[in-house]
C-alpha positions in Angstrom: -26.1 49.2 -54.5 -23.2 47.9 -52.5 -24.0 44.9 -50.3 -24.3 46.0 -46.5 -21.9 44.2 -44.6 -22.8 42.9 -40.8 -20.5 41.7 -38.1 -22.0 39.2 -35.9 -20.4 37.1 -33.1 -22.0 34.5 -31.3 -23.0 33.8 -28.1 -19.8 32.5 -27.1 -17.6 35.4 -27.3 -19.6 37.9 -25.3 -16.8 39.3 -22.9 -16.3 37.6 -19.8 -15.2 41.2 -18.0 -15.8 44.5 -18.2 -12.4 47.0 -19.0 -11.5 49.4 -16.5 -9.3 51.9 -17.7 -7.9 53.3 -14.4 -5.4 50.8 -14.3 -3.9 51.8 -17.4 -3.9 55.6 -16.7 -0.5 57.3 -16.5 -2.0 59.3 -13.7 -4.8 58.5 -11.0 -8.4 60.2 -11.2 -8.7 63.1 -8.8 -10.1 62.0 -6.0 -14.2 62.9 -5.3 -14.5 65.0 -2.1 -17.4 65.2 0.8 -19.7 68.3 -0.1 -19.2 69.3 3.5 -15.9 68.6 4.6 -14.0 68.9 1.1 -12.0 65.9 2.2 -11.3 63.1 0.1 -14.5 60.2 0.7 -14.5 56.8 1.8 -16.5 54.0 1.2 -19.2 54.5 4.2 -19.9 58.3 2.5 -21.7 56.5 -0.4 -23.5 53.5 1.2 -26.3 55.5 1.6 -26.3 56.0 -2.6 -24.9 52.8 -3.5 -24.4 49.3 -2.8 -20.8 48.3 -2.0 -20.1 46.2 -4.7 -20.4 49.1 -6.8 -19.0 51.5 -4.6 -15.4 49.1 -5.0 -15.9 49.2 -8.6 -16.2 53.1 -8.5 -12.6 52.9 -6.8 -11.2 49.7 -8.3 -7.6 50.1 -10.4 -8.2 46.3 -11.4 -8.1 46.0 -15.6 -10.8 43.5 -15.1 -13.8 43.2 -13.3 -15.6 39.7 -13.9 -19.3 40.0 -14.9 -21.2 38.0 -12.8 -23.2 35.2 -14.9 -26.7 36.2 -14.2 -26.0 39.2 -15.8 -24.6 37.7 -18.5 -27.6 35.7 -19.2 -29.7 38.7 -19.5 -27.1 40.3 -21.8 -27.9 37.3 -24.0 -31.2 38.8 -25.0 -29.8 41.2 -27.0 -25.7 41.3 -27.1 -23.4 40.5 -28.9 -24.5 43.6 -31.0 -23.7 44.1 -34.5 -20.8 46.0 -36.2 -21.9 47.2 -39.2 -19.9 48.8 -42.5 -21.4 51.9 -43.6 -20.7 51.4 -47.6 -23.9 53.0 -48.5 -22.2 56.4 -46.2 -19.4 55.7 -47.8 -20.1 56.0 -51.3 -22.3 59.1 -50.3 -19.4 60.9 -49.1 -17.1 59.5 -51.7 -14.1 58.7 -49.3 -11.5 56.3 -49.0 -12.0 55.9 -45.7 -13.8 52.3 -44.5 -16.5 53.2 -41.7 -18.1 51.1 -39.4 -20.6 52.2 -36.5 -21.5 50.0 -33.4 -25.5 49.7 -33.5 -26.7 49.2 -29.8 -30.4 50.3 -30.9 -31.0 46.1 -30.7 -31.1 46.5 -26.7 -34.8 46.4 -25.0 -34.7 49.7 -24.7 -33.4 51.0 -27.9 -30.1 52.1 -26.4 -27.1 51.3 -24.8 -28.3 52.3 -21.3 -29.3 48.4 -20.4 -26.0 47.8 -20.4 -25.4 49.0 -17.0 -28.8 49.2 -15.6 -28.8 45.4 -15.4 -25.7 45.7 -13.8 -26.4 48.0 -11.3 -30.1 46.1 -10.5 -28.5 43.0 -10.1 -26.0 44.4 -7.2 -28.2 46.4 -5.2 -30.6 42.8 -5.3 -28.0 41.4 -4.0 -27.7 43.9 -1.4 -30.8 43.8 -0.3 -32.4 46.9 -1.8 -36.4 47.4 -2.4 -36.5 50.8 -4.1 -34.4 52.4 -6.2 -34.9 56.3 -7.3 -33.0 57.6 -10.6 -33.5 60.6 -12.9 -33.8 60.6 -16.9 -33.6 63.0 -19.5 -35.3 62.0 -22.8 -36.1 58.9 -20.6 -33.9 55.8 -22.3 -31.8 55.6 -18.8 -35.5 55.9 -17.1 -36.6 53.1 -19.4 -33.7 51.1 -19.2 -33.4 50.9 -15.6 -37.1 50.2 -15.4 -36.8 47.3 -17.1 -33.8 46.1 -15.2 -35.5 46.9 -12.2 -38.4 44.9 -13.3 -36.0 41.5 -13.6 -34.7 41.9 -10.5 -38.0 42.6 -8.6 -36.9 46.3 -7.5 -39.5 49.3 -7.4 -38.3 52.2 -9.4 -39.1 55.9 -9.1 -37.7 58.2 -12.0 -37.6 62.1 -11.7 -38.0 62.8 -15.4 -36.6 66.6 -17.0 -40.0 68.0 -17.3 -39.2 69.1 -20.8 -38.7 65.9 -21.9 -41.4 64.2 -19.7 -43.5 66.6 -21.7 -42.2 66.2 -25.2 -41.6 62.5 -24.9 -44.8 60.5 -23.5 -44.0 57.8 -25.0 -40.9 56.9 -22.7 -43.0 57.6 -19.7 -45.1 55.1 -20.5 -42.7 52.6 -21.4 -41.2 53.2 -17.9 -44.6 52.8 -16.3 -45.3 49.3 -18.3 -42.0 47.7 -16.4 -43.9 49.1 -13.0 -41.6 52.6 -12.7 -43.5 55.7 -11.5 -42.4 58.9 -13.4 -42.3 61.9 -11.9 -41.7 65.2 -13.9 -38.9 67.1 -12.3 -39.0 69.5 -10.8 -41.5 68.2 -8.7 -43.3 69.3 -5.4 -42.2 65.7 -3.6 -38.8 66.9 -2.4 -37.3 69.9 -1.1 -35.0 70.3 -3.8 -37.7 70.3 -6.5 -40.1 73.2 -4.0 -37.3 75.3 -4.3 -36.7 75.5 -7.9 -40.4 76.0 -8.4 -40.8 78.5 -5.4 -37.9 80.5 -7.4 -39.1 79.4 -11.1 -42.6 78.1 -11.5 -42.5 77.2 -15.3 -38.8 75.4 -15.0 -38.2 73.2 -18.0 -35.6 71.3 -15.4 -32.5 70.1 -15.9 -31.0 67.1 -15.5 -28.7 68.5 -12.6 -32.5 69.3 -10.8 -33.7 65.6 -11.3 -30.5 64.0 -9.6 -31.0 66.2 -6.6 -34.4 65.0 -6.3 -33.5 61.1 -6.9 -30.5 61.8 -4.5 -33.0 63.3 -1.8 -35.5 60.4 -2.2 -32.9 57.6 -1.7 -31.5 58.8 1.2 -35.0 59.7 2.9 -34.9 55.4 3.3 -33.1 53.0 4.8 -34.1 50.2 2.2 -33.7 52.6 -0.7 -30.4 53.4 -3.0 -29.9 55.7 -6.2 -28.7 54.7 -9.7 -26.9 56.9 -12.1 -27.1 56.3 -15.8 -23.7 58.2 -16.8 -20.9 59.9 -15.5 -19.4 57.9 -12.7 -16.5 55.2 -13.3 -18.4 51.9 -12.9 -21.3 52.9 -15.3 -18.9 53.8 -17.8 -16.5 50.4 -16.7 -20.3 48.8 -17.6 -20.2 50.0 -20.7 -16.9 49.0 -21.8 -18.9 45.9 -23.3 -19.4 48.0 -26.4 -15.6 48.7 -27.3 -14.2 44.9 -26.4 -17.4 43.4 -28.8 -15.8 45.8 -31.4 -12.3 44.8 -31.1 -13.4 41.2 -31.8 -15.6 42.5 -34.6 -12.8 44.6 -36.4 -10.8 41.3 -35.7 -13.3 39.4 -38.0 -13.2 42.3 -40.6 -9.3 42.1 -40.7 -9.4 45.7 -39.9 -8.3 48.3 -36.7 -9.5 52.1 -36.7 -7.7 55.2 -37.2 -10.2 57.0 -35.7 -12.5 56.0 -32.7 -15.6 58.9 -32.3 -18.7 58.3 -29.9 -21.2 61.4 -29.0 -20.6 62.6 -25.2 -23.5 63.7 -22.5 -22.5 62.4 -19.2 -20.1 60.5 -21.0 -20.8 56.7 -20.8 -21.9 56.3 -24.3 -18.6 57.5 -25.4 -16.6 55.7 -22.8 -18.1 52.0 -23.9 -16.9 52.5 -27.5 -13.5 54.3 -27.0 -11.9 53.2 -23.6 -11.1 49.8 -24.3 -9.2 51.3 -27.7 -7.5 53.9 -25.7 -6.4 51.1 -23.1 -4.8 49.3 -26.2 -2.9 52.6 -27.0 -1.7 53.0 -24.3 -0.8 49.2 -23.3 0.6 48.4 -26.8 1.7 51.7 -28.0 -1.1 52.1 -31.1 -2.5 55.1 -32.1 -5.8 55.4 -32.6 -7.2 58.9 -32.3 -9.9 59.1 -29.8 -12.4 62.2 -30.6 -15.4 63.0 -28.4 -18.7 65.1 -30.0 -21.0 67.2 -27.7 -23.6 69.3 -28.3 -23.3 73.0 -29.0 -26.3 73.6 -26.7 -24.7 72.3 -23.8 -20.3 72.0 -24.1 -19.0 71.2 -21.3 -15.9 69.7 -23.0 -15.6 72.2 -25.0 -16.7 75.2 -22.8 -16.6 74.2 -19.2 -14.2 74.8 -16.6 -12.4 72.1 -15.3 -13.0 71.7 -11.7 -14.2 70.3 -8.7 -18.2 71.2 -9.2 -21.4 69.1 -7.6 -22.9 66.5 -9.8 -26.5 68.3 -9.3 -28.0 71.3 -8.9 -29.4 71.3 -5.2 -25.3 70.6 -4.0 -25.6 67.6 -2.0 -23.7 65.1 -4.3 -19.9 64.7 -3.6 -17.7 66.9 -5.5 -16.1 65.6 -8.3 -13.1 67.2 -11.1 -14.9 67.5 -13.9 -15.3 69.8 -17.1 -18.2 71.7 -16.0 -20.7 74.5 -17.3 -21.7 75.2 -13.4 -24.4 72.7 -11.4 -26.9 75.7 -11.8 -26.8 75.8 -15.2 -30.1 75.1 -16.9 -29.5 74.4 -20.7 -32.2 75.3 -23.7 -34.9 73.0 -24.0 -33.9 71.1 -27.1 -35.1 68.0 -27.9 -32.1 65.4 -27.4 -32.5 65.2 -23.5 -30.0 63.2 -22.7 -27.4 65.4 -23.8 -28.6 68.5 -21.5 -26.3 67.7 -18.4 -24.0 70.4 -17.0 -21.0 68.2 -16.2 -18.5 65.5 -18.4 -18.0 62.0 -16.7 -14.3 63.1 -14.5 -12.9 60.3 -16.2 -13.5 61.6 -19.7 -12.7 64.7 -18.2 -9.4 63.5 -16.8 -8.2 61.8 -19.8 -9.2 64.9 -21.9 -6.8 67.1 -19.7 -4.5 64.0 -20.2 -4.5 65.0 -23.8 -5.4 61.5 -24.3 -8.7 62.1 -26.4 -9.9 65.5 -28.6 
């Protein structure tokens, strides 16, 4: 049996900056539009939802954004995460390819989601926010934000897509262990939820519905803000720490990828691994193929329309240009709850339109 090979970085190698792909794009990202006026939105339009530091990151075109030291201190609990050479898979496939995978499951919630959850909780606490609302599908994001909110003394209310709420009680238990309140969505606690239930009493829910509920709850209170686990530019940027570490680890292996592959639900996991390599393509003329893989049951990139659409079913969020199946789309109730979102990240959609990924 071939020996497993694992590439580990020491604490001193933990990146000090996130990478912002927008700095290297050949064409800027189309602006988000106000849902009422149809005009490009400004910082004041987003202020009821996010602290100003995150709003500035959302629109920034600086290549590197400093990671605050309190965030790096928490990252050190599980980062840098290992990169593995998949020798046994190579042998089973009888392939000459060298296959590596980056393992984010060593985090406190078992996924990549705390990379942005910790950052968002930090910036919200710094802005004096007392409570956050969010949505979650399978529960990875909800449990990650519950962990981060607990660290920074912020109350959290999570709207969990009903089918996952019913299928995955242990994710609910993890959120509640960290002190969050978890509500099945659609719920009777918001106007958006009640409207859905009046038409579809047995609705299995969707991330679009849960987002509507979380946003509605956030804007109803001055001390509350909203946090999103994927899709938005600042979220994808926080995840870039995955690819930045991978670049260092592949240098240790004296190797460099011909192909980088990531799964795409809302886009943050894919962007985390792929964007630093795509940036190297754009700046240095590298030719690494960037490939996104999505579920056939929610195929926004391959079957969605590239158009301005709402990020939520209730149509209260800003309009963003993305590959979308329609804000009213409710996918089948399959188990991979985090891959059930109707739209793709605007930034991932944009690079697809530019021909920079497959």
